C-alpha positions in Angstrom: 30.0 39.4 -35.1 29.7 38.9 -31.3 29.1 35.4 -30.2 25.3 35.0 -29.4 24.7 31.5 -28.2 20.6 32.4 -28.1 20.3 33.2 -31.7 21.5 29.3 -32.1 19.6 27.9 -29.8 16.6 26.2 -31.4 13.4 28.5 -31.8 11.6 26.4 -28.9 14.3 26.1 -26.4 14.9 30.0 -26.6 11.8 30.7 -25.0 12.4 28.2 -22.1 13.6 29.0 -18.7 15.4 26.1 -16.6 13.3 24.0 -14.1 13.2 25.2 -10.6 13.1 22.6 -7.9 12.8 22.9 -4.4 15.2 24.9 -2.5 17.9 22.5 -1.4 18.5 22.8 2.9 22.7 23.3 1.6 21.4 26.3 0.3 19.1 27.4 3.0 21.6 27.0 5.2 24.2 29.0 3.6 22.0 31.9 2.5 20.0 32.5 5.8 22.4 31.1 8.2 19.7 28.9 9.7 19.9 25.7 11.5 17.7 22.7 11.7 16.1 22.9 8.8 13.2 20.7 7.5 12.5 20.4 3.9 8.6 19.9 2.9 9.1 21.1 -0.7 9.9 18.2 -2.9 7.0 15.4 -2.0 9.8 13.2 -1.0 9.2 10.7 1.0 10.1 11.5 5.1 10.8 7.6 6.1 13.5 7.6 3.4 13.8 4.3 1.6 13.4 0.8 2.2 15.9 -0.7 4.0 16.1 -3.6 1.9 16.9 -0.8 -1.0 19.6 0.7 1.2 21.8 -2.5 1.6 21.5 -3.3 -2.3 22.5 0.1 -3.1 25.5 -0.3 -0.7 26.4 -3.7 -2.3 26.0 -2.6 -5.7 28.9 0.1 -5.2 31.4 -2.6 -5.3 30.8 -2.7 -9.1 30.2 0.8 -9.9 33.8 0.6 -12.3 31.7 -1.1 -14.5 28.7 -0.3 -16.9 25.3 -1.2 -15.4 22.6 -3.3 -17.7 21.7 -1.0 -20.4 18.6 -2.9 -20.7 17.6 -3.2 -16.9 16.8 -7.3 -17.2 16.5 -8.1 -13.5 14.4 -4.3 -13.2 12.3 -5.0 -16.0 11.5 -8.3 -15.1 10.4 -7.9 -11.7 8.5 -4.9 -12.7 6.5 -6.9 -15.3 5.8 -9.6 -12.6 4.4 -7.1 -10.3 2.4 -5.2 -12.8 1.3 -8.1 -14.6 2.7 -7.0 -18.1 5.7 -8.2 -20.1 9.0 -7.1 -19.7 8.7 -6.0 -23.2 6.6 -3.0 -22.1 8.8 -1.6 -19.6 10.8 1.4 -20.4 13.1 2.6 -17.8 13.9 6.1 -17.2 16.4 8.3 -15.0 13.0 9.2 -13.3 10.0 9.2 -14.5 10.9 12.6 -16.5 13.1 11.0 -19.0 9.8 8.9 -20.1 7.9 12.3 -20.6 10.9 13.5 -22.8 11.4 10.1 -24.3 7.4 10.5 -25.2 7.9 14.0 -26.9 11.2 13.2 -28.5 9.7 10.5 -30.3 6.6 11.4 -31.5 6.1 14.8 -31.6 7.8 17.5 -34.7 7.6 21.3 -34.5 5.0 21.2 -36.6 2.3 19.5 -33.9 0.4 20.1 -30.8 0.7 18.9 -27.2 -2.2 19.3 -24.7 -1.8 19.5 -20.7 -3.9 20.9 -18.2 -2.9 24.6 -16.6 -1.8 23.8 -13.3 0.2 21.0 -14.5 3.4 19.7 -13.7 6.3 21.9 -15.1 7.6 19.5 -17.1 5.4 19.1 -19.6 5.7 22.7 -21.9 9.7 21.9 -21.1 9.9 19.1 -22.9 6.8 20.4 -25.5 8.6 23.5 -26.2 12.3 21.7 -26.3 10.9 20.4 -29.7 9.5 23.3 -30.6 6.0 21.8 -30.6 2.7 24.3 -29.9 2.0 23.7 -26.1 -1.9 24.0 -25.7 -2.4 24.6 -21.5 -6.2 23.9 -21.2 -7.9 26.0 -18.3 -8.1 23.6 -15.1 -11.5 23.3 -13.4 -11.3 23.3 -9.5 -7.8 23.2 -9.7 -7.7 19.7 -11.8 -7.9 18.6 -15.3 -10.9 19.7 -17.2 -11.1 16.0 -19.8 -13.8 17.8 -21.4 -12.0 21.0 -22.7 -9.4 18.8 -23.2 -11.0 16.7 -25.3 -12.6 19.3 -27.0 -9.2 21.2 -28.1 -7.7 18.0 -29.4 -7.0 18.7 -33.4 -5.5 17.1 -36.5 -2.3 18.6 -35.0 -2.6 17.3 -31.9 0.2 14.3 -31.0 1.0 13.7 -27.3 -1.7 14.8 -24.1 0.0 14.5 -20.4 -2.4 13.6 -17.9 -1.0 13.8 -14.2 -3.2 11.6 -11.9 -2.7 12.6 -9.0 -1.8 16.4 -10.2 1.4 17.7 -9.6 1.4 20.4 -7.8 -2.3 20.5 -6.7 -3.2 17.1 -5.5 -6.5 16.5 -7.9 -6.8 13.7 -9.2 -9.7 11.7 -12.0 -11.9 8.8 -11.2 -11.9 5.4 -13.3 -15.1 6.6 -15.4 -14.1 10.1 -16.4 -10.7 9.1 -17.5 -11.8 6.3 -19.1 -15.0 8.0 -20.9 -11.7 10.8 -22.6 -9.6 7.6 -23.6 -12.3 6.6 -25.5 -12.6 9.9 -27.1 -9.1 10.3 -28.3 -8.0 9.3 -32.1 -5.9 6.3 -32.1 -3.0 8.6 -33.7 -2.4 10.5 -30.4 -0.3 9.6 -27.9 -1.4 9.9 -24.3 0.9 9.8 -21.3 -1.0 9.7 -17.8 1.9 10.2 -15.5 0.9 8.6 -12.3 4.2 9.7 -10.1 1.9 9.5 -6.7 -0.3 6.4 -8.0 1.3 4.0 -4.8 -0.1 6.6 -2.1 -3.8 7.2 -3.8 -6.3 5.6 -1.2 -9.6 6.5 -3.5 -11.4 3.8 -4.7 -12.5 5.2 -7.4 -9.1 6.1 -8.9 -8.2 3.9 -11.8 -4.8 1.5 -12.5 -4.3 2.3 -16.2 -1.9 -0.3 -16.8 -5.1 -2.3 -16.8 -6.1 -0.3 -19.8 -2.9 -1.3 -21.9 -4.8 -3.8 -23.5 -7.5 -1.5 -24.8 -5.9 1.9 -25.7 -2.9 1.0 -27.5 -1.9 4.9 -27.5 -1.4 4.6 -23.9 1.4 5.2 -22.1 1.7 5.5 -18.3 4.7 6.8 -16.2 5.9 5.9 -12.9 8.7 6.5 -10.1 10.5 5.1 -7.7 11.6 9.0 -6.3 8.3 9.9 -4.5 6.6 6.5 -2.0 10.2 4.2 -2.4 12.3 7.1 -1.4 14.7 6.9 -4.1 14.5 10.4 -5.4 18.5 10.4 -5.3 19.1 8.0 -7.5 16.6 8.8 -10.5 15.0 5.9 -11.5 11.4 6.0 -13.4 9.7 3.3 -15.6 6.7 3.7 -18.1 4.3 0.9 -19.3 3.0 0.5 -22.7 2.3 -1.2 -25.4 5.5 -3.3 -26.9 5.0 -1.2 -29.8 5.5 2.3 -28.2 8.2 1.1 -25.7 10.0 -0.1 -28.5 10.3 3.1 -30.0 10.5 5.1 -26.7 13.9 2.9 -26.3 15.0 4.5 -29.9 15.4 7.6 -28.4 16.8 6.4 -24.7 20.1 7.0 -24.0 22.2 4.0 -23.0 23.0 3.4 -19.6 20.6 6.0 -18.5 19.7 4.3 -15.0 22.8 3.4 -13.0 23.6 0.2 -11.6 22.8 1.6 -7.9 19.7 2.8 -8.6 18.9 -0.4 -10.5 20.1 -2.6 -7.5 17.9 0.0 -5.2 14.8 -0.1 -6.7 14.5 -4.1 -7.2 15.3 -4.4 -3.8 12.5 -1.9 -3.2 9.8 -3.6 -5.2 9.9 -6.8 -2.3 9.2 -4.5 0.5 6.0 -3.7 0.6 5.9 -3.8 4.4 7.6 -0.6 4.0 5.6 0.9 1.5 2.2 0.3 4.0 4.2 2.0 6.4 5.0 4.9 4.4 1.6 5.0 3.0 0.1 4.9 6.8 2.1 7.6 7.4 1.0 10.0 4.9 -2.2 9.5 5.7 -2.1 10.1 9.1 0.3 13.8 7.8 -2.3 14.6 5.9 -4.6 14.8 8.2 -2.7 16.2 10.6 -1.9 19.1 8.3 -5.8 19.5 6.8 -6.4 19.7 10.4 -3.8 22.8 11.4 -5.2 24.9 8.1 -8.9 24.0 9.5 -7.9 25.3 12.8 -6.3 28.3 11.1 -9.2 29.1 8.9 -7.5 28.6 5.3 -8.5 26.9 1.9 -6.9 24.0 0.6 -6.8 21.6 -2.2 -8.1 18.1 -1.0 -5.2 15.8 -2.3 -4.5 12.4 -3.1 -1.0 12.7 -3.1 1.6 13.0 -0.4 1.3 17.1 -0.5 -1.2 19.6 -0.2 -1.6 23.1 -1.4 -2.7 25.8 1.0 -3.9 29.7 0.5 -2.3 31.8 2.2 -2.7 35.0 0.6 0.8 36.8 0.2 2.6 33.3 -0.4 5.7 35.3 -1.1 5.8 36.9 2.2 4.7 33.7 3.5 7.3 32.1 2.3 10.4 33.9 2.9 8.9 34.3 6.4 9.0 30.0 7.1 12.5 30.1 5.2 13.7 32.5 7.8 12.3 29.6 10.3 14.2 26.7 8.8 10.9 25.3 7.0 11.5 24.9 3.2 7.7 24.8 1.1 6.9 25.3 -2.3 5.9 28.3 -4.0 3.6 27.8 -6.9 3.2 31.0 -8.4 4.9 29.4 -11.4 2.1 26.8 -12.0 -0.6 30.0 -11.6 -1.1 29.7 -8.0 0.2 33.2 -6.6 -1.6 32.7 -3.0 -0.9 29.1 -2.4 2.0 27.0 -0.9 2.5 23.5 -1.7 3.9 21.3 1.1 5.1 17.9 1.3 3.6 15.6 4.4 6.2 15.5 6.5 6.7 13.4 10.0 4.2 14.0 12.8 6.9 16.7 14.2 7.6 18.4 11.1 4.3 18.9 10.3 3.7 20.5 13.5 6.6 23.0 13.2 5.6 23.7 9.3 2.3 25.0 11.2 3.8 26.2 14.2 6.0 28.6 11.8 2.6 29.2 9.2 0.9 30.4 12.0 3.3 32.9 13.3 3.9 34.1 9.6 0.5 34.8 9.1 0.0 36.6 12.9 -2.5 34.4 13.8 
């Protein structure tokens, strides 16, 4: 009998497709022969990491022959001090994606259900189906989470709910009162992961800091990352904040040494550079205004965003995306998120934003 790897895979994995990241600059240069490429596709910080983080990473290279601190002692204590929690409430991950996967592996079986919103982060259905659970995608409302519908979708089989705030790719956000009311109604035996990868970018006054709610909601996990505003996407370091009891469970499925020593050193130094975060936050606000004004001048609809990216409706998104690539501008098509007419654009530096807007105008024939 011929070997068939697909038949050997567990049922949930058979129906999965690999996660498709934003196109790398090198790939575009190789495929199209384009030079001077700008990438506004993966929600990276255009300012890069803190100089303190770079220096710490460089210094840590001298010890890479040795395994990292598997418990992340120094980083966990620094995070705990900054967040006002105990070190025992922190779980470190190889990016915050790790935290999402830990939650599914630790709390969900093939007989259970996982709830998430339409147009939400692609990793939620991936980790759900990887553990052979039933994925319950709740229709979005105004491109964001419909918390009333999500609460109605809870059944005795529900074990995990993913909520992105702000949401990727739409940039929509949930206000404090709405999320609090939702959590009040979630049964205690259902784990809720609030994915806050873009937390530090949000400037809305009624945006919730869910870490402050952990004592009230023992079933809550907050997931955050150093990949976005901290500019450490290439080092892959994220973390979860939860009750000590949940953190203990998550750490049972965490792989040893999952966060490398260079990443830990850089993250620790980045936490100590508030000035760099302020600079990145201000640059993002300025860049968002530049993009939004450009869309309005072109007569394009866009989804207001609280992150460092914005979705704009361009009609034939596939064609426009292709023409942008040929102009050396990489953005993110989001048809796989059920948004075939939109492109997601990361806020870049002023010159990058303008180059994108000029290329977009040309692609649209304006």
